[in-house]
N, CA, C and O of each residue as an XYZ file, in Angstrom:
508
protein
N     -12.485      9.454    -49.071
C     -12.558      9.365    -47.495
C     -13.577      8.351    -47.379
O     -14.548      8.368    -48.136
N     -13.407      7.315    -46.337
C     -14.197      6.278    -46.272
C     -15.207      6.781    -44.918
O     -14.997      7.507    -43.946
N     -16.409      5.989    -45.407
C     -17.403      6.313    -44.348
C     -17.419      5.363    -42.844
O     -17.268      4.169    -43.105
N     -17.503      5.520    -42.003
C     -17.349      5.022    -40.707
C     -18.434      3.998    -40.699
O     -19.514      4.400    -41.134
N     -18.374      2.774    -40.302
C     -19.672      1.709    -40.124
C     -20.463      2.066    -39.233
O     -20.173      2.257    -38.052
N     -21.906      2.221    -39.927
C     -22.797      2.406    -38.766
C     -22.976      1.661    -37.466
O     -22.460      0.559    -37.278
N     -23.705      2.276    -36.589
C     -23.545      1.629    -35.153
C     -23.773      0.198    -35.107
O     -23.068     -0.588    -34.472
N     -25.094     -0.203    -36.018
C     -25.375     -1.782    -35.741
C     -24.222     -2.733    -36.281
O     -24.085     -3.838    -35.758
N     -23.459     -2.358    -37.233
C     -22.549     -2.965    -37.691
C     -21.265     -2.950    -36.977
O     -20.440     -3.842    -37.173
N     -21.053     -1.983    -36.159
C     -19.889     -2.029    -35.173
C     -20.436     -2.813    -34.103
O     -19.776     -3.712    -33.582
N     -21.636     -2.521    -33.734
C     -22.259     -3.407    -32.677
C     -21.931     -4.943    -32.844
O     -21.504     -5.633    -31.918
N     -22.182     -5.421    -34.161
C     -21.865     -6.810    -34.381
C     -20.922     -7.301    -33.972
O     -20.843     -8.228    -33.165
N     -19.549     -6.341    -34.838
C     -18.233     -6.664    -34.617
C     -17.870     -6.762    -33.435
O     -17.206     -7.748    -33.116
N     -18.202     -5.784    -32.477
C     -17.901     -5.630    -30.799
C     -18.432     -7.078    -30.086
O     -17.893     -7.618    -29.120
N     -19.414     -7.476    -30.683
C     -20.131     -8.604    -29.823
C     -19.188    -10.205    -30.206
O     -18.903    -11.178    -29.508
N     -18.912     -9.835    -31.715
C     -18.122    -10.840    -32.097
C     -16.788    -10.899    -31.318
O     -16.310    -11.906    -30.794
N     -16.315     -9.769    -31.328
C     -14.841     -9.628    -30.564
C     -15.084    -10.253    -28.964
O     -14.270    -10.975    -28.388
N     -16.174     -9.872    -28.497
C     -16.171    -10.422    -27.059
C     -16.466    -11.577    -26.965
O     -16.088    -12.157    -25.946
N     -17.212    -12.303    -27.940
C     -17.686    -13.667    -27.881
C     -16.402    -14.351    -27.920
O     -16.382    -15.409    -27.292
N     -15.130    -13.947    -28.609
C     -13.905    -14.640    -28.936
C     -13.140    -14.385    -27.619
O     -12.370    -15.272    -27.251
N     -13.275    -13.203    -26.824
C     -12.803    -12.931    -25.534
C     -13.397    -14.119    -24.624
O     -12.573    -14.854    -24.080
N     -14.560    -14.324    -24.450
C     -15.198    -15.191    -23.551
C     -14.715    -16.508    -23.910
O     -14.195    -17.072    -22.947
N     -14.717    -17.046    -24.765
C     -14.572    -18.351    -25.264
C     -12.596    -18.677    -24.827
O     -12.111    -19.730    -24.412
N     -11.978    -17.551    -25.078
C     -10.582    -17.534    -24.516
C     -10.610    -17.620    -22.834
O      -9.785    -18.260    -22.181
N     -11.717    -16.852    -22.271
C     -11.278    -16.890    -20.891
C     -11.754    -18.379    -20.542
O     -11.051    -19.113    -19.848
N     -13.070    -18.807    -21.100
C     -13.606    -20.270    -20.654
C     -12.832    -21.340    -20.694
O     -13.052    -22.287    -19.939
N     -11.818    -21.343    -21.576
C     -10.764    -22.100    -21.842
C      -9.780    -22.288    -20.403
O      -9.363    -23.342    -19.924
N      -9.613    -21.141    -19.999
C      -8.608    -20.819    -18.786
C      -9.352    -21.067    -17.496
O      -8.632    -21.154    -16.502
N     -10.833    -21.216    -17.294
C     -11.461    -21.211    -15.947
C     -11.503    -22.239    -15.262
O     -11.529    -23.219    -16.007
N     -11.527    -22.553    -14.030
C     -11.734    -23.662    -13.141
C     -13.000    -24.362    -13.530
O     -13.949    -23.664    -13.890
N     -13.091    -25.366    -13.505
C     -14.637    -26.029    -14.028
C     -15.950    -25.438    -13.177
O     -16.985    -25.094    -13.748
N     -15.758    -25.368    -11.722
C     -17.206    -24.546    -11.536
C     -17.143    -23.013    -12.084
O     -18.218    -22.438    -12.254
N     -16.368    -22.577    -12.264
C     -16.742    -21.105    -12.896
C     -16.946    -21.240    -14.470
O     -17.769    -20.555    -15.077
N     -16.170    -22.131    -15.041
C     -16.828    -22.388    -16.339
C     -18.003    -22.850    -16.429
O     -18.796    -22.352    -17.228
N     -18.300    -23.759    -15.730
C     -20.116    -24.173    -15.666
C     -20.937    -23.209    -15.447
O     -22.083    -23.185    -15.896
N     -20.332    -22.164    -14.606
C     -21.113    -20.706    -14.434
C     -21.561    -20.157    -15.574
O     -22.705    -19.829    -15.887
N     -20.114    -20.059    -16.419
C     -20.149    -19.277    -17.863
C     -21.179    -19.865    -18.662
O     -22.039    -19.213    -19.253
N     -21.057    -21.314    -18.671
C     -21.848    -22.154    -19.760
C     -23.137    -21.863    -19.675
O     -23.764    -21.356    -20.605
N     -23.709    -22.207    -18.382
C     -24.876    -21.995    -17.895
C     -25.461    -20.634    -18.175
O     -26.649    -20.499    -18.467
N     -24.688    -19.711    -18.092
C     -25.324    -18.144    -18.353
C     -25.607    -17.908    -20.096
O     -26.547    -17.358    -20.669
N     -24.540    -18.484    -20.561
C     -24.449    -18.616    -22.436
C     -25.429    -19.145    -22.741
O     -26.100    -18.687    -23.666
N     -25.832    -20.333    -22.019
C     -26.710    -21.350    -22.423
C     -28.313    -20.918    -22.365
O     -29.157    -21.261    -23.193
N     -28.552    -20.029    -21.113
C     -29.538    -19.533    -20.888
C     -30.709    -19.109    -21.794
O     -30.653    -18.048    -22.416
N     -31.836    -19.985    -21.876
C     -32.964    -19.504    -22.998
C     -33.710    -18.282    -23.375
O     -34.254    -17.839    -24.386
N     -33.483    -17.860    -21.952
C     -34.245    -16.391    -22.074
C     -33.279    -15.525    -21.802
O     -33.703    -14.427    -22.164
N     -32.157    -15.410    -21.339
C     -31.224    -14.024    -21.057
C     -29.815    -14.436    -21.470
O     -28.847    -13.721    -21.212
N     -29.725    -15.449    -22.031
C     -28.520    -16.192    -22.229
C     -27.905    -15.564    -23.951
O     -28.528    -14.852    -24.739
N     -26.592    -16.106    -24.089
C     -26.339    -15.636    -25.592
C     -26.984    -16.454    -26.574
O     -27.589    -15.948    -27.519
N     -26.875    -17.853    -26.382
C     -27.607    -18.754    -27.271
C     -29.016    -18.215    -27.621
O     -29.376    -18.173    -28.797
N     -29.802    -17.811    -26.626
C     -31.172    -17.462    -26.788
C     -31.046    -16.358    -27.521
O     -31.592    -16.498    -28.616
N     -30.443    -15.091    -27.332
C     -30.060    -14.007    -27.961
C     -29.693    -14.211    -29.439
O     -30.225    -13.522    -30.309
N     -28.752    -15.192    -29.734
C     -28.496    -15.357    -31.156
C     -29.605    -15.944    -31.891
O     -29.869    -15.551    -33.028
N     -30.298    -16.896    -31.289
C     -31.570    -17.690    -31.654
C     -32.525    -16.531    -32.155
O     -33.010    -16.430    -33.282
N     -32.682    -15.728    -31.139
C     -33.535    -14.385    -31.622
C     -33.387    -13.633    -32.617
O     -34.271    -13.281    -33.398
N     -31.924    -13.264    -32.645
C     -31.408    -12.857    -33.945
C     -31.470    -13.350    -34.980
O     -31.800    -12.698    -35.971
N     -31.188    -14.558    -35.027
C     -31.429    -15.321    -36.494
C     -32.943    -15.263    -36.959
O     -33.222    -15.279    -38.158
N     -33.917    -15.194    -35.966
C     -35.126    -15.365    -36.268
C     -35.447    -14.005    -36.648
O     -36.419    -13.939    -37.400
N     -34.945    -12.980    -36.366
C     -35.439    -11.859    -36.943
C     -34.959    -11.527    -38.193
O     -35.710    -10.888    -38.931
N     -33.619    -11.897    -38.664
C     -32.892    -11.854    -39.623
C     -33.608    -12.594    -40.702
O     -33.472    -12.304    -41.891
N     -34.464    -13.671    -40.216
C     -35.203    -14.706    -41.232
C     -36.890    -13.632    -41.569
O     -37.439    -13.370    -42.639
N     -37.225    -13.297    -40.299
C     -38.152    -12.311    -40.859
C     -37.876    -11.353    -41.758
O     -38.667    -11.202    -42.689
N     -36.797    -10.586    -41.668
C     -36.211     -9.708    -42.579
C     -35.806     -9.758    -43.780
O     -35.785     -8.801    -44.554
N     -35.233    -11.594    -44.167
C     -35.187    -12.215    -45.436
C     -36.655    -12.584    -46.013
O     -36.879    -12.896    -47.183
N     -37.323    -12.519    -45.289
C     -38.560    -13.298    -45.967
C     -39.262    -11.891    -46.643
O     -39.759    -12.020    -47.763
N     -39.307    -10.703    -46.057
C     -39.967     -9.387    -46.220
C     -39.246     -8.934    -47.536
O     -39.860     -8.276    -48.375
N     -37.728     -9.351    -47.733
C     -36.647     -9.027    -48.742
C     -37.155     -9.697    -49.948
O     -37.294     -9.070    -50.998
N     -37.496    -11.195    -49.819
C     -37.397    -12.161    -50.787
C     -38.707    -12.231    -51.222
O     -38.925    -12.896    -52.234
N     -39.898    -11.510    -50.492
C     -41.183    -11.306    -51.302
C     -41.138    -10.184    -52.130
O     -41.882    -10.103    -53.108
N     -40.082     -9.029    -51.744
C     -40.079     -8.031    -52.700
C     -38.834     -8.267    -53.864
O     -38.284     -7.307    -54.403
N     -38.560     -9.364    -54.095
C     -37.380     -9.793    -55.089
C     -35.967     -9.320    -54.611
O     -34.986     -9.416    -55.349
N     -35.906     -8.826    -53.395
C     -34.587     -8.057    -52.987
C     -33.839     -9.360    -52.732
O     -32.827     -9.385    -53.431
N     -33.939    -10.150    -52.187
C     -33.179    -11.546    -52.051
C     -33.654    -13.049    -52.478
O     -34.820    -13.431    -52.384
N     -32.878    -13.618    -52.824
C     -33.223    -15.065    -53.358
C     -34.240    -15.617    -51.990
O     -34.101    -15.352    -50.796
N     -35.156    -16.362    -52.583
C     -35.784    -16.942    -51.513
C     -34.983    -17.871    -50.614
O     -35.225    -17.911    -49.408
N     -33.937    -18.698    -51.230
C     -33.188    -19.599    -50.621
C     -32.370    -19.036    -49.108
O     -32.052    -19.727    -48.140
N     -32.170    -17.489    -49.323
C     -31.684    -17.024    -48.214
C     -32.731    -17.168    -47.028
O     -32.450    -17.874    -46.059
N     -34.013    -16.451    -47.120
C     -34.786    -16.500    -46.343
C     -35.194    -18.119    -46.019
O     -35.588    -18.282    -44.865
N     -35.165    -19.091    -46.692
C     -35.296    -20.337    -46.275
C     -34.322    -21.079    -45.367
O     -34.585    -21.897    -44.486
N     -32.902    -20.523    -45.856
C     -31.744    -20.957    -45.174
C     -31.683    -20.499    -43.502
O     -31.417    -21.143    -42.487
N     -32.030    -19.188    -43.717
C     -32.125    -18.299    -42.348
C     -33.504    -18.800    -41.336
O     -33.575    -18.758    -40.107
N     -34.403    -19.214    -42.198
C     -35.490    -19.859    -41.279
C     -35.113    -21.188    -40.602
O     -35.314    -21.458    -39.418
N     -34.471    -22.069    -41.627
C     -34.086    -23.287    -41.132
C     -33.136    -23.218    -39.904
O     -33.353    -23.926    -38.920
N     -32.003    -22.298    -39.968
C     -30.966    -22.129    -39.200
C     -31.896    -21.493    -37.808
O     -31.749    -22.089    -36.741
N     -32.570    -20.629    -37.843
C     -33.358    -20.158    -36.813
C     -34.404    -21.721    -36.128
O     -34.333    -21.948    -34.920
N     -34.835    -22.174    -36.572
C     -35.632    -23.331    -36.211
C     -34.627    -24.240    -35.863
O     -35.070    -24.815    -34.869
N     -33.417    -24.733    -36.150
C     -32.461    -25.708    -35.679
C     -31.980    -25.059    -34.189
O     -31.910    -25.774    -33.189
N     -31.713    -23.866    -34.172
C     -31.034    -23.310    -33.131
C     -31.931    -23.268    -31.753
O     -31.564    -23.428    -30.589
N     -33.700    -22.900    -32.485
C     -34.397    -22.932    -31.344
C     -34.601    -24.500    -30.584
O     -34.896    -24.768    -29.419
N     -34.319    -25.377    -31.732
C     -34.404    -26.860    -31.101
C     -33.322    -27.187    -30.271
O     -33.511    -27.952    -29.325
N     -32.125    -26.673    -30.512
C     -30.918    -26.869    -29.641
C     -30.893    -26.270    -28.402
O     -30.337    -26.814    -27.448
N     -31.515    -25.056    -28.312
C     -31.641    -24.351    -27.151
C     -32.455    -24.887    -26.127
O     -32.252    -24.839    -24.914
N     -33.626    -25.527    -26.889
C     -34.732    -26.631    -26.018
C     -33.993    -27.628    -25.380
O     -34.095    -27.912    -24.187
N     -33.017    -28.319    -26.439
C     -32.365    -29.599    -26.056
C     -31.406    -29.264    -24.693
O     -31.553    -29.882    -23.639
N     -30.450    -28.242    -24.871
C     -29.666    -27.588    -23.820
C     -30.369    -27.417    -22.430
O     -29.935    -27.903    -21.385
N     -31.586    -26.616    -22.554
C     -32.229    -26.379    -21.733
C     -32.377    -27.187    -20.424
O     -32.525    -26.665    -19.319
N     -32.319    -28.578    -20.674
C     -32.672    -29.169    -19.849
C     -31.597    -29.602    -18.921
O     -31.771    -30.234    -17.879
N     -30.244    -29.111    -19.510
C     -29.179    -29.062    -18.381
C     -28.792    -28.147    -17.954
O     -27.594    -27.972    -17.730
N     -29.734    -27.271    -17.711
C     -29.638    -25.791    -17.047
C     -29.146    -26.092    -15.717
O     -28.169    -25.523    -15.231
N     -29.972    -27.183    -14.999
C     -29.832    -27.246    -13.499
C     -28.578    -27.697    -12.962
O     -27.963    -27.344    -11.956
N     -28.230    -28.899    -14.206
C     -26.834    -29.609    -13.657
C     -25.728    -28.580    -13.687
O     -24.936    -28.550    -12.745
N     -25.606    -27.708    -14.726
C     -24.498    -26.520    -14.990
C     -24.813    -25.839    -13.865
O     -23.871    -25.828    -13.073
N     -25.973    -25.152    -13.415
C     -26.027    -24.102    -12.309
C     -25.220    -24.915    -10.856
O     -24.521    -24.373    -10.000
N     -25.629    -26.409    -10.976
C     -25.310    -26.936     -9.439
C     -23.765    -27.363     -9.421
O     -23.132    -27.504     -8.374
N     -23.207    -27.561    -10.768
C     -21.756    -27.928    -10.984
C     -20.953    -26.352    -10.611
O     -19.795    -26.296    -10.197
N     -21.753    -25.238    -10.832
C     -21.099    -24.034    -10.827
C     -21.058    -23.250     -9.259
O     -20.473    -22.215     -8.938
N     -21.864    -24.117     -8.488
C     -22.147    -23.644     -7.031
C     -21.222    -24.742     -6.078
O     -21.316    -24.746     -4.851
N     -20.289    -25.698     -6.858
C     -19.762    -26.519     -5.930
C     -18.421    -25.767     -5.786
O     -17.918    -25.163     -6.734
N     -17.812    -25.836     -4.439
C     -16.456    -25.523     -4.363
C     -15.418    -26.273     -4.920
O     -15.517    -27.496     -4.823
N     -14.465    -25.811     -5.470
C     -13.256    -26.828     -5.940
C     -12.351    -27.443     -4.412
O     -11.729    -26.937     -3.478
N     -12.644    -28.458     -4.752
C     -12.047    -29.574     -3.630
C     -11.030    -30.462     -4.180
O     -11.125    -30.884     -5.333
N      -9.969    -30.795     -3.336
C      -9.088    -31.841     -3.726
C      -9.571    -33.140     -3.299
O      -9.265    -33.444     -2.146
N     -10.238    -33.954     -3.946
C     -10.801    -35.293     -3.689
C      -9.462    -36.186     -3.423
O      -8.379    -36.089     -4.000
N      -9.816    -37.017     -2.460
C      -8.560    -38.250     -2.253
C      -8.550    -39.052     -3.603
O      -7.560    -39.307     -4.290
N      -9.830    -39.388     -3.836
C     -10.111    -40.308     -5.241
C     -10.507    -39.301     -6.321
O     -11.421    -38.495     -6.149
N      -9.851    -39.372     -7.337
C     -10.455    -38.697     -8.379
C     -11.794    -39.415     -8.882
O     -11.892    -40.605     -8.581
N     -12.841    -38.832     -9.615
C     -14.192    -39.112    -10.012
C     -13.862    -40.193    -10.986
O     -12.770    -40.009    -11.524
N     -14.458    -41.208    -11.344
C     -14.703    -41.819    -12.512
C     -14.888    -41.359    -13.453
O     -15.810    -40.548    -13.372
N     -14.244    -41.487    -14.921
C     -14.785    -40.720    -16.011
C     -15.915    -41.296    -16.484
O     -16.160    -42.491    -16.322
N     -16.759    -40.395    -17.167
C     -18.232    -41.017    -17.648
C     -17.898    -41.539    -19.031
O     -17.136    -40.900    -19.757
N     -18.415    -42.618    -19.395
C     -18.069    -43.066    -20.943
C     -18.575    -42.001    -21.596
O     -19.455    -41.414    -20.967
N     -18.228    -41.442    -22.948
C     -19.188    -40.569    -23.817
C     -19.369    -41.045    -24.909
O     -19.858    -40.299    -25.757
N     -19.018    -42.560    -25.310
C     -19.273    -43.051    -26.395
C     -20.035    -44.476    -26.082
O     -19.527    -45.293    -25.314
N     -21.103    -44.675    -26.640
C     -21.624    -46.070    -26.466
C     -21.421    -47.005    -27.477
O     -21.740    -46.625    -28.603
N     -20.883    -48.354    -27.344
C     -20.630    -49.259    -28.253
C     -22.065    -50.016    -28.537
O     -22.785    -50.257    -27.568
N     -22.442    -50.357    -29.739
C     -23.422    -51.217    -30.058
C     -22.956    -52.491    -30.130
O     -21.845    -52.734    -30.602
N     -23.798    -53.460    -29.648
C     -23.215    -54.937    -29.926
C     -23.965    -55.244    -30.925
O     -25.083    -54.767    -31.120
N     -23.281    -56.238    -31.776
C     -23.677    -57.001    -32.954
C     -24.634    -58.096    -32.577
O     -25.081    -58.850    -33.442
């Protein structure tokens, strides 16, 4: 007889499933709604990215404790710590775009007579 997964494991599985659903919905939303979703996901205090960053930092603290006890290799703690730091930096970088995403998310969908000019995404270096 198999034992059911403990609640935190089931919760992690459910969150993963819901993130997949959110990604599927995001790919089908009109731009203003997609911008609203992205802005909420990237919110450093109450968004998914901030929550994942906090979760990885908590995992790093757990791994440090376990590494000090010899139950985990130190490399696990170092990798989680590095991931936590990089996620934190990414969160800070993306936070500066919150206002732009919120603004786009509040704009009504209109049919413009002339479509906006696309912005260049790659800058070529001159030799």
